[in-house]
C-alpha positions in Angstrom: 39.1 -71.7 -42.0 36.3 -71.5 -39.6 38.2 -70.5 -36.4 39.7 -67.6 -38.5 36.8 -66.4 -40.5 33.0 -66.0 -40.2 31.5 -67.7 -43.4 28.0 -67.0 -44.5 26.5 -69.3 -47.2 23.0 -68.2 -48.9 22.0 -65.5 -47.0 18.6 -64.4 -48.3 17.1 -62.4 -45.2 15.0 -59.5 -46.8 16.4 -58.2 -50.2 19.8 -60.7 -50.0 20.2 -62.1 -53.1 21.8 -65.5 -52.0 25.0 -63.9 -50.7 27.7 -65.9 -49.4 30.7 -64.0 -47.8 33.8 -64.8 -45.8 34.7 -62.3 -43.2 37.8 -62.2 -41.0 37.4 -62.4 -37.3 38.8 -60.6 -34.5 39.1 -57.6 -37.0 37.2 -54.4 -37.1 34.9 -54.7 -40.1 32.8 -51.9 -41.8 29.4 -52.8 -43.5 28.6 -49.8 -45.9 26.3 -49.1 -49.1 23.4 -47.2 -49.8 20.6 -47.0 -47.2 18.0 -49.8 -48.1 21.0 -52.0 -49.9 21.3 -54.7 -47.2 23.7 -53.5 -44.8 21.3 -54.3 -41.7 20.0 -57.5 -43.8 23.3 -59.1 -43.2 24.6 -57.7 -40.4 21.7 -57.8 -37.8 19.2 -60.0 -39.2 21.8 -63.1 -40.6 25.1 -63.1 -38.5 23.5 -61.7 -35.1 20.5 -63.2 -35.2 21.8 -66.4 -36.3 24.3 -66.4 -32.9 21.7 -65.3 -30.7 19.2 -68.0 -31.9 22.3 -70.6 -31.4 23.2 -69.1 -28.1 19.5 -69.6 -26.8 19.3 -73.2 -28.2 22.1 -74.1 -26.2 20.3 -73.3 -23.2 17.9 -75.8 -20.9 14.2 -76.3 -22.0 13.2 -74.7 -18.8 15.4 -71.8 -19.6 14.2 -71.4 -23.2 10.5 -71.0 -22.3 11.3 -67.8 -20.4 13.0 -66.2 -23.9 10.7 -67.8 -26.5 11.3 -69.4 -29.8 13.8 -67.3 -32.4 13.1 -68.0 -35.8 16.3 -69.2 -37.8 17.3 -66.5 -40.4 16.7 -67.5 -44.3 20.6 -68.8 -44.4 22.1 -71.7 -45.4 24.7 -72.1 -43.2 27.0 -69.6 -40.8 30.0 -70.9 -39.5 33.1 -69.3 -37.1 30.2 -67.5 -35.1 31.3 -66.3 -31.6 28.6 -65.3 -28.8 26.8 -62.1 -30.2 26.0 -58.7 -29.1 23.9 -56.3 -30.9 24.4 -52.6 -29.9 21.5 -50.8 -32.0 19.9 -47.5 -31.6 17.3 -48.5 -29.7 16.6 -46.3 -26.5 18.4 -48.0 -23.7 15.1 -48.4 -21.2 11.9 -46.6 -21.0 12.0 -47.2 -17.1 12.1 -43.5 -15.7 14.0 -45.0 -12.9 17.1 -45.7 -15.4 19.7 -43.5 -15.3 23.0 -42.8 -17.7 24.8 -43.9 -13.9 22.6 -46.9 -13.5 23.1 -48.2 -17.2 26.8 -48.0 -17.3 26.8 -49.4 -13.1 28.6 -46.1 -12.3 25.9 -45.7 -9.9 26.6 -49.1 -8.2 30.1 -48.2 -7.7 29.0 -45.0 -6.3 26.9 -46.8 -4.0 29.1 -49.0 -2.5 31.6 -46.2 -2.3 29.5 -43.6 0.0 28.6 -46.5 2.1 32.1 -47.6 3.0 33.9 -44.4 3.3 31.4 -41.5 3.3 31.3 -39.3 6.1 28.0 -38.4 7.5 27.5 -34.8 8.5 24.3 -33.5 10.6 22.1 -31.4 9.2 21.7 -28.9 12.0 25.1 -28.0 12.8 27.1 -29.4 9.6 29.5 -30.8 11.4 30.8 -34.4 10.6 29.4 -37.3 12.8 31.5 -40.0 13.9 31.0 -43.3 15.8 33.2 -45.0 18.2 33.9 -48.4 19.1 34.6 -49.4 23.0 38.0 -50.3 21.6 38.2 -46.4 20.3 37.5 -45.0 23.3 39.6 -47.1 25.1 42.7 -46.1 22.8 41.5 -42.5 22.6 42.0 -42.4 27.0 44.8 -44.2 26.9 46.5 -42.1 24.6 46.1 -39.1 27.3 49.3 -38.2 29.2 50.4 -40.6 32.1 48.9 -39.1 35.7 45.5 -37.7 33.8 42.8 -37.6 35.9 39.5 -39.1 34.0 36.1 -39.7 35.0 33.9 -42.0 32.9 30.4 -40.8 32.7 27.0 -42.2 30.9 24.5 -39.7 30.1 21.0 -40.7 30.8 19.2 -37.3 30.6 20.2 -35.1 27.9 18.6 -31.4 27.8 15.3 -32.4 28.9 12.5 -30.6 31.4 11.4 -32.4 34.5 12.8 -33.6 38.2 13.6 -37.4 37.3 13.3 -38.4 40.9 12.8 -42.3 39.5 15.5 -42.0 37.5 18.1 -41.0 40.3 16.8 -43.8 42.6 17.3 -46.0 40.1 20.8 -44.8 39.3 21.3 -45.6 43.2 19.3 -49.1 43.3 22.0 -50.1 40.9 25.1 -49.1 43.2 26.6 -46.0 41.6 27.2 -43.3 44.3 27.8 -40.1 42.3 26.0 -38.3 39.3 26.5 -35.2 37.5 23.7 -33.0 37.1 24.1 -29.7 34.8 27.9 -29.8 35.3 28.1 -29.9 39.2 28.7 -33.2 41.2 26.2 -34.7 44.0 25.8 -38.0 45.6 22.8 -39.9 44.5 21.2 -39.2 48.1 21.9 -35.7 48.1 18.7 -33.6 47.7 19.7 -32.5 43.7 18.0 -29.1 43.0 16.2 -29.4 39.9 13.6 -27.0 38.3 10.8 -28.8 36.5 10.3 -26.2 33.5 14.1 -26.3 33.0 16.4 -28.3 30.8 18.8 -30.5 32.3 21.7 -32.8 31.9 22.1 -36.0 34.1 25.5 -38.3 33.8 25.9 -41.1 36.1 29.5 -41.6 37.3 30.7 -45.2 36.2 34.3 -44.9 37.3 37.1 -42.5 38.3 41.2 -43.4 37.0 44.1 -42.4 36.4 45.9 -43.1 33.3 48.5 -45.6 33.7 49.8 -48.8 32.2 47.3 -51.6 33.4 44.0 -50.0 33.6 42.9 -51.2 30.0 40.5 -54.2 31.3 39.0 -52.0 33.9 38.5 -48.9 31.5 37.1 -51.4 28.8 34.6 -52.7 31.6 33.7 -49.4 32.4 33.2 -47.8 29.0 30.9 -50.7 28.1 28.5 -49.9 31.1 28.3 -46.3 30.5 27.6 -47.1 26.5 24.7 -49.7 27.7 23.3 -47.6 30.2 23.7 -44.0 27.9 22.0 -46.1 25.1 25.1 -45.9 23.2 26.7 -43.0 24.3 29.5 -42.4 26.8 31.7 -39.2 28.1 34.8 -39.0 29.0 35.8 -36.3 31.5 39.7 -35.9 32.1 41.5 -32.8 33.9 43.4 -30.3 32.2 45.4 -27.5 34.3 42.5 -27.8 36.4 39.6 -27.9 34.5 37.4 -30.9 32.9 37.4 -31.1 29.6 34.3 -33.2 28.1 34.5 -35.8 25.0 31.4 -37.4 24.2 31.7 -40.6 22.1 28.8 -42.1 20.4 28.5 -46.1 19.2 26.1 -44.7 16.6 25.9 -41.9 13.8 24.5 -39.5 16.1 25.2 -35.8 16.3 25.4 -35.0 20.1 24.3 -31.3 19.7 21.1 -31.8 18.0 20.4 -35.3 18.6 20.3 -36.1 14.8 20.9 -40.0 14.2 22.0 -42.0 11.0 21.2 -45.9 10.3 24.2 -48.2 9.4 25.5 -46.8 6.4 25.0 -49.4 3.4 24.8 -49.3 -0.2 20.8 -50.0 -0.4 20.8 -46.5 1.7 22.1 -44.6 -1.5 19.4 -46.6 -3.9 16.7 -44.3 -5.0 15.1 -48.1 -6.5 14.9 -49.4 -2.7 12.6 -48.3 0.1 15.6 -48.0 2.4 17.2 -45.1 0.2 14.1 -43.6 -1.7 12.4 -40.5 -1.0 9.0 -41.4 0.6 7.3 -38.9 -1.4 8.1 -39.3 -4.8 9.4 -43.1 -4.3 12.5 -42.1 -5.8 11.7 -41.0 -9.1 12.6 -37.6 -8.3 9.4 -35.8 -10.0 5.7 -35.8 -9.0 3.0 -35.8 -11.4 -0.2 -33.5 -9.8 -2.8 -31.6 -10.8 -1.8 -27.7 -11.7 -4.1 -25.1 -10.9 -2.9 -23.1 -14.1 -4.2 -25.9 -16.4 -7.6 -26.4 -14.2 -8.0 -22.9 -14.2 -6.6 -21.5 -17.6 -8.8 -18.3 -17.9 -9.1 -16.1 -14.8 -11.1 -13.8 -15.9 -14.4 -16.7 -16.2 -16.6 -16.7 -13.3 -15.8 -18.9 -10.5 -18.8 -21.1 -10.8 -19.3 -20.6 -14.4 -16.4 -22.1 -16.6 -13.6 -21.4 -14.9 -12.9 -24.4 -14.0 -12.0 -26.3 -17.1 -12.3 -30.2 -15.7 -15.8 -29.1 -14.0 -17.3 -28.3 -17.7 -18.6 -30.6 -20.1 -17.7 -29.9 -24.2 -21.0 -28.4 -24.4 -19.8 -25.5 -22.3 -22.4 -27.0 -19.2 -20.8 -26.8 -15.7 -21.0 -30.6 -14.6 -23.4 -31.9 -11.9 -23.8 -29.8 -9.0 -20.4 -28.2 -8.8 -21.7 -24.3 -9.2 -24.1 -24.9 -6.1 -20.9 -26.0 -4.1 -18.8 -23.4 -5.3 -21.5 -20.8 -4.5 -21.3 -22.4 -0.9 -17.3 -21.8 -0.9 -17.9 -18.4 -1.9 -20.6 -17.8 0.9 -18.0 -19.4 3.4 -15.1 -17.3 2.1 -17.1 -14.2 1.6 -17.4 -14.0 -2.0 -19.8 -13.9 -4.8 -19.0 -17.1 -7.1 -20.3 -15.3 -10.3 -17.1 -12.9 -10.0 -14.1 -13.6 -12.2 -11.4 -15.8 -10.6 -8.7 -12.7 -10.9 -10.6 -10.8 -8.6 -10.5 -13.6 -5.8 -8.0 -12.8 -2.9 -4.8 -15.0 -2.1 -6.7 -16.6 0.6 -10.0 -17.2 -1.6 -8.1 -18.5 -4.3 -6.5 -20.9 -2.2 -9.4 -22.3 -0.4 -10.8 -22.8 -4.0 -8.1 -25.0 -5.2 -7.0 -26.7 -1.7 -10.4 -26.8 0.2 -11.7 -25.8 3.7 -11.6 -27.5 7.0 -15.0 -26.5 8.0 -18.3 -27.8 5.8 -19.7 -25.5 3.7 -23.6 -25.5 2.9 -24.8 -26.0 -0.6 -28.4 -25.1 -1.4 -30.0 -27.0 -4.3 -32.8 -25.9 -6.1 -35.4 -28.2 -7.4 -38.5 -27.6 -9.5 -41.2 -27.6 -6.5 -38.7 -27.4 -3.7 -35.1 -26.4 -2.0 -32.7 -28.2 -0.1 -29.8 -27.1 1.8 -27.1 -29.7 3.6 -23.4 -29.4 4.5 -20.5 -30.8 2.6 -17.2 -31.1 3.0 -15.2 -29.1 0.1 -11.5 -30.8 -0.3 -10.5 -28.0 -3.2 -10.6 -28.5 -7.0 -7.1 -30.4 -6.9 -7.8 -32.6 -4.4 -11.3 -33.3 -5.8 -9.5 -34.1 -9.3 -6.5 -36.1 -7.5 -9.0 -38.3 -5.7 -11.0 -39.1 -8.6 -8.0 -39.9 -10.9 -6.7 -42.3 -8.5 -10.4 -43.9 -7.3 -11.2 -44.6 -10.9 -10.9 -47.6 -13.1 -11.5 -46.4 -16.0 -8.4 -45.6 -18.9 -10.5 -43.0 -20.4 -11.1 -41.1 -17.9 -7.4 -40.9 -16.5 -6.7 -40.0 -20.0 -9.1 -37.0 -19.9 -7.8 -36.0 -16.3 -4.1 -36.4 -17.2 -4.5 -33.3 -19.6 -4.6 -30.9 -16.4 -1.7 -32.7 -14.7 1.9 -31.8 -14.8 5.2 -33.3 -13.7 7.5 -30.9 -11.6 10.3 -31.6 -9.1 9.7 -33.5 -5.9 9.3 -30.8 -3.1 10.8 -32.9 -0.6 14.3 -34.2 -2.0 13.7 -31.5 -5.3 14.5 -33.9 -7.6 17.6 -35.6 -6.2 15.3 -39.2 -5.0 17.1 -39.9 -1.8 15.8 -39.7 2.0 17.2 -36.5 3.4 19.6 -39.2 5.5 21.2 -40.5 2.7 22.0 -37.0 1.2 23.7 -36.1 4.9 26.6 -38.6 3.8 29.3 -36.8 1.8 32.7 -37.6 0.0 35.1 -34.6 -0.3 32.6 -32.3 0.7 29.7 -33.3 -1.7 26.9 -36.0 -1.4 25.8 -38.3 -4.0 23.3 -36.8 -5.8 25.7 -33.7 -6.2 28.2 -36.5 -7.8 25.3 -37.7 -10.3 24.2 -34.1 -11.3 27.9 -33.5 -12.5 28.7 -34.2 -16.4 30.6 -36.9 -17.2 33.7 -34.7 -17.9 33.5 -33.1 -14.5 33.0 -36.0 -12.7 35.8 -37.8 -14.4 37.7 -34.6 -13.2 36.3 -34.6 -9.5 37.5 -38.5 -9.4 40.9 -37.4 -10.7 41.3 -35.5 -7.8 39.6 -37.1 -5.1 42.3 -39.1 -3.8 43.9 -36.0 -2.2 41.1 -35.7 -0.1 40.9 -39.2 1.3 42.8 -40.4 4.3 45.0 -43.8 4.5 41.8 -45.7 5.7 39.4 -44.4 2.7 42.3 -45.2 0.3 42.6 -49.0 1.1 38.7 -49.2 1.3 37.8 -47.1 -1.7 40.5 -47.9 -4.0 38.7 -50.5 -6.3 35.7 -48.9 -6.5 37.4 -45.0 -7.5 39.3 -47.2 -10.6 36.3 -48.8 -11.5 34.5 -45.2 -11.9 37.0 -43.7 -13.4 37.6 -46.3 -16.2 34.0 -46.1 -17.0 33.5 -42.4 -16.9 37.0 -42.6 -19.1 35.1 -44.5 -21.7 32.1 -42.1 -21.5 34.4 -39.4 -22.4 36.0 -41.4 -25.3 32.6 -42.0 -27.3 32.1 -38.3 -27.2 29.5 -38.2 -24.2 31.2 -35.8 -21.4 28.3 -33.5 -21.9 25.7 -36.1 -19.9 24.9 -35.9 -16.6 24.8 -38.9 -14.6 21.3 -38.2 -13.6 19.9 -38.2 -16.9 16.8 -40.4 -17.7 17.9 -43.2 -19.9 14.5 -42.5 -21.7 15.5 -39.4 -22.8 18.6 -40.1 -24.6 18.5 -40.1 -28.5 19.4 -43.1 -30.5 23.2 -42.5 -30.9 23.9 -42.0 -27.1 22.1 -44.8 -26.1 24.3 -46.8 -28.3 27.6 -45.0 -27.2 26.3 -45.7 -23.8 26.1 -49.4 -23.9 29.3 -49.7 -26.2 31.3 -48.0 -23.4 29.7 -50.2 -21.1 30.9 -53.3 -23.1 34.5 -52.1 -23.0 34.1 -51.6 -19.0 32.8 -55.3 -19.3 36.3 -56.2 -20.8 34.7 -59.5 -22.6 37.0 -61.3 -25.2 36.0 -63.5 -27.9 32.8 -62.2 -28.7 30.8 -60.7 -31.6 29.6 -56.9 -31.8 27.3 -55.9 -34.3 26.9 -51.8 -34.0 24.6 -49.7 -36.4 26.2 -46.6 -37.2 27.5 -45.3 -33.9 28.7 -42.1 -35.2 25.4 -40.9 -35.9 24.9 -37.5 -33.9 28.6 -37.4 -32.8 30.4 -34.5 -33.5 33.5 -34.9 -35.8 36.0 -33.7 -32.9 34.8 -37.0 -31.1 34.8 -39.0 -34.2 38.4 -40.1 -33.3 37.6 -40.7 -29.9 35.0 -43.3 -31.1 37.3 -44.9 -33.6 39.6 -45.4 -31.1 37.3 -46.9 -28.8 36.1 -49.6 -31.3 39.6 -50.7 -32.0 40.2 -50.8 -28.1 37.1 -53.3 -28.4 38.8 -55.1 -31.2 42.2 -55.3 -29.2 40.3 -57.0 -26.5 40.1 -60.0 -28.7 36.5 -59.3 -30.2 35.3 -59.3 -33.7 33.5 -56.0 -34.3 30.9 -55.4 -37.5 29.9 -52.1 -37.7 27.2 -50.7 -40.2 28.6 -47.1 -41.1 28.7 -44.5 -43.8 31.5 -42.3 -42.1 34.9 -42.0 -44.1 37.0 -41.8 -41.0 35.6 -45.1 -39.5 36.0 -47.0 -43.0 39.8 -45.8 -43.2 40.4 -47.1 -39.9 38.5 -50.6 -40.6 40.8 -53.7 -41.0 37.9 -54.6 -43.7 35.4 -53.1 -45.8 32.2 -54.7 -47.1 30.2 -52.9 -50.0 26.7 -54.0 -50.6 24.1 -52.6 -53.7 24.7 -51.4 -55.9 21.5 -49.7 -55.3 18.7 -49.7 -53.0 15.6 -52.6 -52.3 15.1 -54.9 -55.1 18.4 -53.5 -56.6 20.4 -54.3 -54.2 21.4 -57.3 -51.7 24.5 -57.8 -53.4 28.2 -57.8 -52.3 29.8 -55.3 -55.1 33.2 -54.6 -53.4 35.1 -56.1 -50.4 38.7 -55.9 -48.9 41.2 -54.1 -47.1 40.9 -50.4 -47.5 43.6 -49.7 -49.8 42.6 -53.0 -52.2 39.2 -51.5 -51.6 39.5 -47.9 -53.1 40.9 -49.7 -56.2 38.1 -51.3 -57.2 34.8 -50.0 -58.9 31.7 -49.7 -56.3 29.6 -47.2 -55.5 31.2 -46.4 -52.1 34.7 -46.9 -53.4 34.1 -44.0 -56.3 33.4 -41.7 -53.6 36.0 -42.7 -51.4 38.8 -42.5 -54.2 37.2 -39.2 -55.2 36.1 -40.2 -58.8 32.7 -39.2 -57.6 31.3 -36.3 -55.0 28.5 -34.4 -54.2 29.3 -30.6 -54.8 28.1 -28.1 -52.5 25.5 -25.6 -53.9 27.2 -22.2 -54.4 23.6 -20.4 -54.0 21.8 -21.2 -51.0 18.0 -20.9 -51.1 16.8 -18.4 -48.9 15.1 -19.4 -45.9 10.9 -18.7 -45.6 10.8 -18.7 -41.6 13.0 -18.3 -38.7 13.1 -21.1 -35.6 13.0 -18.8 -32.5 14.2 -20.5 -29.3 13.0 -20.1 -26.1 15.5 -20.0 -23.0 18.0 -21.8 -25.0 20.4 -23.7 -22.6 23.4 -24.1 -24.6 23.8 -20.6 -25.8 23.4 -21.2 -29.4 20.1 -19.0 -30.1 18.3 -15.4 -29.5 15.0 -14.9 -29.2 13.2 -13.5 -32.3 10.1 -13.6 -33.8 9.1 -15.1 -36.8 8.7 -13.0 -39.8 6.6 -15.7 -41.7 2.5 -15.4 -41.0 2.6 -18.9 -41.3 2.9 -21.3 -37.9 6.7 -21.4 -36.5 8.2 -24.4 -34.7 9.5 -23.4 -31.3 11.8 -25.0 -29.1 11.0 -24.8 -25.1 14.2 -25.5 -23.0 16.5 -26.3 -25.7 19.2 -28.8 -24.5 23.0 -29.2 -26.0 21.9 -32.9 -26.8 18.9 -33.9 -29.1 15.5 -32.3 -29.0 12.9 -34.2 -27.4 9.6 -32.3 -27.4 8.8 -29.7 -29.8 5.6 -27.6 -29.9 4.0 -26.0 -32.5 3.3 -22.3 -31.9 0.7 -20.3 -34.0 1.7 -16.8 -34.8 
């Protein structure tokens, strides 16, 4: 019945030979066979493509115009389809703002968590910043021992120079009698001594009370008046053993010692894709691509005016336009001969060449019959190139200049992508950027132990968010991605990593009744993590989904509910179903894959290995799996710079 099976009739996509097959629903199905035999043609180009096409056709005409027309696969009919989701090996995103944390939605929950239960800290003092409502101030005051003398003061001047006569007159006009200046009590009408050149603190005495029952209403009115006059600040001074003890309360996130203030904590404050949270210098990218001095002046043995600055030189070797004369003027202004090599310049002179001078330089132009001298502003090599890059509309010019640019961590946020205020908010002593820089495994351990660092209020508010974060981190661990950092850019992920991230995300979504089609998810996975991946596929199936996997891995085949072997060979000689069924029955039949599974055929390991003709030196290996050695071969060797534990993305050729 179609509600128990996916029935494909007459599939002829690519090299498929009029294939008709029944695939059980709500099972883990593995399609295997030789490369090029037609596995992906059946799984992706027929079953998934038809499921997607039907979904698009079910939408309104208005919605379909944005999705485009999808071609019908070359198949007679497909019955029993569920909503189809493809998880292939293509990279998740080319957007530099997309990270492992954003793709898995873990970062979204982190933003909510830090906005709701995070604690701001003052960067100046390192102390936590708290805010208090009028009710909290009243409750704290009423918590003092009965009979305690209390003064409610409003700080109108805090640590500023001046005499403030006008402010004191305004206080008197408002009906207040007493003020406290630098810790001493005065009446407003007194001649208060104040030095114009010393810092002073002036506090208006709003009310004086004794703690007892029935003063709550009066105390609340006094606190609100003090907060209004003090622009969100109120000091409650109470007597202890004849000494007055001050407690400063703030209606906002504000450090009373340094004056550092924080805006209202919101999730967007922790988003590097929002202007409310992104670092203003790098706009949330964490990096800046700028012209590099070493790329612009690679050979410092050359003269300043004659070829040292490569962007100022034509391919013929001639220096462009009037730059030699300008550089002569820079030399005269800074006291060096522009004909000398760059290496002989002092640090100050080299800085002037790169970054410019405040004062104009005299430029002398020599013509055939005359000489002209004029003043010109010198912005420096790096600034000249930057302006040219920003102002040009020519793609060719931009590509030519791009070779002198280098991407480095943002000097303002140091690669953390967020504003300084956002990084001042911490949870269990760490900010949100520190959490994202953890590996998935370390982050999972952090959130496992987080509960012991939270108070009852934080636990009540953050329970759901912490649960979602832990579940998603657990899913990433289960698919063998515990080594990835949450801040890792999505465009640097290998195809297998990206596929397993999407797989973990789908499990976290908890969808039921769907058809998932995966393309060799075990590629690049260490054998020790393969069992975790298989358990993840089984969990996806147990949610009530049909999981179709194109795979060659033996363990995955053994765990499958149903196996399909396409072959017998590749290309024109493939495209047929040569074997199918449960694993126990599958290996009893004769097919290329079955013969290897039951041991009738195997690939022998060579007894003698070929001797290598060269070696691959690793420069600065971060995984600790290599030693820097020079290649004994005379021919060019491959060097890997900054090797990572995961896949290698940039390989450069080094000539020996």
